[in-house]
N, C-alpha and C positions, 0 to 999 in steps of 0.2 A: 445355517438352516435353509437360506435361499439356495445355497450352492448344491444342497441335497435335493430339495423339492424340485427344481426347475428339471433336471434330468430324469427323475422320477416319473413326473407328469407327462413329460415328452415321450419317454419310453413307453408308458402307458397308452398314450394316444397313438404311438406307431403300431405297437403290437395288437392294439384293438382294430385298428385298420387292416392290418396284415390277417390277423386270425379270424376277424368278424366279417370282413368285406372281400378282400383280395383273393384268400385261399378258398372260401366257398364258392365264389365266381369261377375261380379256375377249375375247381374239381368239378362243378355243374357242367361248365362248358366241355370239358375233357369227356365228361360221361355222355352229354348229349351227341358228341361226335362219336364216340366209340360204341355207345349201347343206346341208340335213340329211343328204341321201344321201351326198355326197362327204366331209362331216365324220366320218360315221359308217363310212367306209371302203368305200362303195358295195359293200356286200355282196349278194350274190345269195342269197335264202333259198328253200329247196325243202322242202316239209313241215316248216315250222318249225324247220328246220335251215340254218345257214349252210354253203354248199357252195362258196364262193369269192368273189371280187371281181372287180368290173368293171374294176378299175384294175391287177390283178397276173395275169400269165399263169399257166397251169398246164400241167403236162408230161403231154401226151397221148400215148401210144406205140401204143395198140392200134389196128389198122387201121379199125376201125368208127368211129373218131373222127376229126374234122379234127384235123390238128397245127398247133400254133402256130409262131411265130418262135422259132428256136433261143435259148436262154438262154447267157450267158457267165457266169452267177454259179456260185459254187462254195460248198460242197462239192456241193451238190445243185442241179438247174436251178430258176429261178424262186424263189430265195432272196431275199426281200425284205430281208433285213439284210445282204446283200452286194451291193447293187445297184451295178453298174458294168459297163462294157464290157470287153472283153479287152484293149483298148488295142494290138492286133495291127495294123500298117500293112498296106496292100494287097500288099507285096512281101515280108511275112514268110511264110517257109514254113510255119510253124505254122499261120497262117490259111489259106493255100492247102490244107495238108492237112485241116484241120477241114472246109472247104466241100466238097472232094472225098469226104470221108467222108459228109457229109450228102447229097450228090447220089447216092452209091451206096446209101444206106439209103432214099432215096426211089424210086429205080429198083427195088430189091429188093422194096419193099412193093407197087408197082404196075407190074409189068415190060411191061404191054401200053402204058402211057402214054407216047407219043412226043412229046408236048408240050414246049416250052420250059418250064423249071421256073423260076418267079419268085423273082427275088433274095432277096426276104424268107422264103423257105422254107429258105435255107441261109447266111443271115448273121444274127448277133445284132445287137440294136440297142444304143445306148449305154447303156441302163440295164439291158439283159437281162432285163427283166420284161414286156415288151410283151404285152398280153392281145389285140391285134388283129393281123389279117394283111389284106392286101389282097384284094380281090374275086377277082383272077386267081390268087392262091395257094388261096383256097377252091375255085374251080372247077377248078383243077389236081387238086384232091383229090377232086371228084364221083364220078368212075367208082370209085375204089377204095372209098370210104365206102358207096356204093350197092351195090357187089358185096358187101362184108363184111356188109352188113345185110339183102341181098336185096331191095333197094328198087328201083324205076324211078329211073333216073338223072334224069329230069324232076323227080320228087319232091323229090330232094335239091337239085336246082339251084335250084328254087322257094324252098326253105328258105332256101338262100344269099341268094338276092335279097331275101327277106322280113328277114333280119338284116343286111343291109347299111345301114350308116349313111352317109348323104351328106355332102358337104362342109358345114361350119358356115356358115350364111347364103349358101349356095351359092358361096363365096368361098376360105374358109379351109380349108386341110389337103387331104386327099385321102379318098375313100371307103373305109370300112374294115368289117371283119365281126369281131366280138368272138367269139372261138374258144369260151369257155365257154358263152356264151348260145346259140351255134349248136349245140354239142353237147348242151346241155339240151333245146333244141327238138327234136333228132334223138330223144334218148330218149323224149320225150313222145309221138313218133308211134306207138309201141308201146302 
């Protein structure tokens, strides 16, 4: 029994050190060298203070800010420790009610806006943490934000265009607008 136990314990300790300490440190080190911004959380720093991340959405509800995609995380929106979708199917009454409530909130915040509401403003993503919205979702909100800030809508629309990130290599993905970066650019106008 002793001849079997000693190698098993030794192998357990060796593998624990390799997979639990050496490998994670090696991968983290490579990531910090190859992708320093992403490995550090893609933090957005303003006046020497971290105000958010490019990778995780934030809950904006004030009419003077652009609103992001709804979050399905709980107990609070954009909770990074509870990442995951609602898992509600398209025929689930709870999803239908949630979407109706979001549509009502958007219409209440901007009653004069008769444009079709982009789907990403009323449905949560699979992660519940999306920091971006589509350019259409940003443009839908231009009038509300411009009115709340007493700005010319053209100025706000130009800011949306400047903060729109095109497809990667003109092929992959869709154009997006990072909500936090757009709202920080809005704040910088004053």
